[in-house]
C-alpha positions in Angstrom: 75.5 -68.4 -80.7 75.4 -68.6 -84.4 78.2 -67.6 -86.7 78.1 -66.7 -90.4 80.5 -69.3 -91.8 81.1 -67.2 -94.9 83.0 -64.3 -93.2 86.7 -64.7 -92.7 87.8 -64.2 -89.1 90.6 -61.7 -88.6 93.4 -62.4 -86.2 93.9 -59.6 -83.6 97.3 -58.4 -82.8 98.9 -59.9 -79.6 98.4 -58.0 -76.5 101.4 -57.0 -74.4 102.4 -59.5 -71.7 100.6 -58.9 -68.5 97.3 -57.8 -70.1 95.4 -61.0 -69.7 91.7 -61.0 -69.3 90.9 -58.3 -71.9 90.0 -60.7 -74.6 88.1 -64.0 -74.3 87.9 -66.8 -76.8 84.3 -67.8 -77.5 83.6 -71.3 -79.0 80.5 -71.8 -81.1 79.4 -75.3 -80.1 77.2 -75.5 -83.2 80.4 -75.5 -85.2 83.0 -77.1 -82.9 83.8 -80.8 -83.6 86.3 -81.2 -80.7 89.3 -81.9 -82.9 91.8 -80.5 -80.4 93.5 -78.1 -82.8 93.0 -75.2 -80.4 94.4 -77.2 -77.5 97.5 -78.1 -79.5 98.4 -74.6 -80.5 97.4 -72.5 -77.4 100.5 -71.6 -75.5 98.5 -70.5 -72.5 96.4 -73.7 -71.9 93.1 -71.8 -72.3 91.3 -74.8 -73.9 90.2 -78.3 -73.0 88.2 -80.7 -75.1 85.5 -82.7 -73.4 82.0 -84.1 -73.7 79.5 -81.3 -74.2 77.5 -80.4 -71.0 73.8 -81.3 -71.2 72.8 -77.7 -70.8 75.0 -76.6 -73.7 73.7 -79.6 -75.8 70.1 -78.5 -75.3 71.0 -75.0 -76.7 72.3 -76.5 -79.9 70.5 -76.1 -83.2 69.1 -79.3 -84.8 72.1 -79.3 -87.2 74.4 -78.7 -84.2 72.9 -81.7 -82.3 73.4 -84.0 -85.4 77.0 -82.7 -85.8 77.6 -83.3 -82.1 76.3 -86.8 -82.3 78.4 -87.6 -85.3 81.6 -86.3 -83.7 81.1 -88.0 -80.3 79.7 -85.0 -78.5 83.2 -83.5 -77.9 83.7 -79.8 -77.9 86.3 -77.3 -76.8 85.7 -75.4 -73.5 87.7 -72.5 -72.2 88.2 -73.1 -68.5 91.2 -70.7 -68.5 89.8 -68.0 -70.7 91.2 -65.3 -68.4 94.7 -66.4 -69.5 94.0 -65.6 -73.2 96.4 -63.1 -74.7 94.7 -62.8 -78.1 97.5 -64.3 -80.1 94.9 -65.7 -82.5 96.6 -69.1 -82.9 93.4 -70.9 -82.0 91.4 -68.9 -84.5 93.8 -69.9 -87.3 94.0 -73.5 -86.2 90.3 -74.3 -85.9 89.2 -76.1 -89.1 85.5 -75.4 -88.3 86.1 -71.6 -87.7 84.3 -72.1 -84.4 86.4 -69.8 -82.3 86.2 -66.0 -82.1 88.2 -63.6 -79.9 85.9 -61.2 -78.2 86.9 -58.1 -76.2 85.5 -58.0 -72.7 
């Protein structure tokens, strides 16, 4: 996944309660530095920060691998993505702009 870091991400309007699973947060591991900002702001516990899986590490660009090494190989995963309600707090909180909300 590659993002164009120059485009500002817009924050979608919140979905009504009970409409979970219609939007999924997607983390760009080439950008993510595992700083925990998404974990701290997400009211639905969608995120967890942990060591990058070997298969995900292999898929990183060269710059992504260097960045991963420098930051201890930590990235944000979304084990509870189905609970996302598209509030956009994670998108706003991420200093690397590594999170996008994608309709599914």
